[in-house]
Steps between C-alpha positions, in 0.01 A plus 500: 500500500619843402491785762503870445726704717610856525723731696366700778647786701579244774628210283263288271157352510309227335125561472283212631244341277177385657296262301122529533408125504538202742746332251731796515567440863644154427702545176690806597315793357443648845824681603581771732695801406862473606719811584872550570621783702884586483695650793862542542647147457158344602167424326141425621260294302121557555299179442605207297250395256344156443677170443323250277519124435751402231235414235378875497844650492345834586649581833684827567784331681753445212448842374560646844831310526606638155452858617629455852822320384594830314470714798831609655345564855417230760145407538432591866131479533203320329186683634174301449210751511257226585449119516326439158678241294555729204720718710688217701565232254859555424606629845665184634692442161625862500591500877701185459679639180578836626516476888243772534273554803134459452293767652112519570237615741446255803122454423597336155814325619323164600371449157814605326697246702232231469245558188298204621392677814217652297329150499520475883288646782805690650502747213162628630552437876808707510273809436262395780231347280381146424459370136133453581466879584684605187251308257181551704361763276555312169218233544725207408344158471632216717838395352542819286783748537582835354726326260806727568728244676505171317807315660561309179532815292713684748730193555543467121533842370566751779683328788824686495571572864790729591660595844437861596813681641363843581154606624396860435224724629357828374758777477797267549814601289696257279857634414598399159853634436430831662131527356244520780191313374193536723257210547143604467228257645218487256253240618176412349605281207630274778610571855876517454496694166779757490620759254851671482565881472824639360475871588821562314332442165139539609440130403216297680491129447148423575475123458137389432333793667356610141382161390118474461324322631653527839456365756500146358488293800242500781542697823728499681739429216331771292383819640318761290525784784876435546545510117326834480724642770801375318396685184484821714841434646641487144329814391655679793850379404438672143744272297666622191512135371243239597652163421225224530495119545318467172461722201720787368464751796511874496791731424421848644348645814179590324453156330596313822225706684249412217580134520440500876181688456390254252540214749321716768211544245477132410468415874245782556300367190503158648352604829244729326391223277453272801284758667294573179425125470417448860265809502336399183425132611357592848577155617796298610749442218773242520870554411468256208190687369681830523793401273334526149328822611809668653752366253326448169814573294781234487815618682827329603465196729123510467415149368324193636705287750405153613367491850504107505137482409432774239666813396485859627685826420688476822749792464207752399275359771777550760572853382129586532474340852783711634318807378184379666689467828616861470145613420373314806753670720380835351139424585388497139443131457385232743544134489179276517456134573171332377448141513882434531565724187725802539412802310565883503251786488540878486415711812419803281 
């Protein structure tokens, strides 16, 4: 597979593709953006792309090695913005090859070190919830799941654990050859999602903050309110360059602001559409019933996923549910249980 790359004020970057169908997740057409920052005698790599099975030959690993082998500086850090497989797939291979330290937020560290944790209860209980509480609002049948953590798929395609060397929190500083790179905690897409801010060049590496739909996972993994607050944090930073986890990013303060406002508007439109449908129906509506009404147009990662019995648009449904939880907190929506069926109604 051929990857496009380009120089940046900090080093270089490889834009990340994001295929829109389920098959793209498995054959390598979902890749994170990968960025290099050069300091004096030291480099930092942000995210690592996806590794794929030999029969696909689409992984970013070999391409990264070609570029990194040409660098004169040592690779000091490999920073993982969040635990999703398209960002972590080559981390172990690159760490072993270059002796770099792997860096992430502590909330995502358990999954980075053991991707199969997403198939076990401890991935939820560590946030003070039970798996039953997480899926209670989705009206799943007995034996049915949300379809987001199939052990056989994770084991075959995405099980690339890597030991984390450095845990970072919001406003921590990573020194890369004299450059002071600030960690910006940007939760919402997932709990440990981080960005990186280079004030010297005005460059903000925002990970998947600007991917829509977000959040993709159920609460507490996904959090619509936290995501909105993360957008506001980035607007306050006023980056000159906004370098994203997927797509071609923005290259001026004005275009970076517009890009952030676009994501803000997408989230606002999602909430407004939920409230419109609930006000119109005047009866409890399930998360599954809301999906075709709130997201009628196909977007990335919005496709049917097996639940073990049937299929549901799980990513879209989880996104909508995290917005419902925020609307409930605001007193605009209420949760209703009738005959064992969970629905949502407008309080307006």
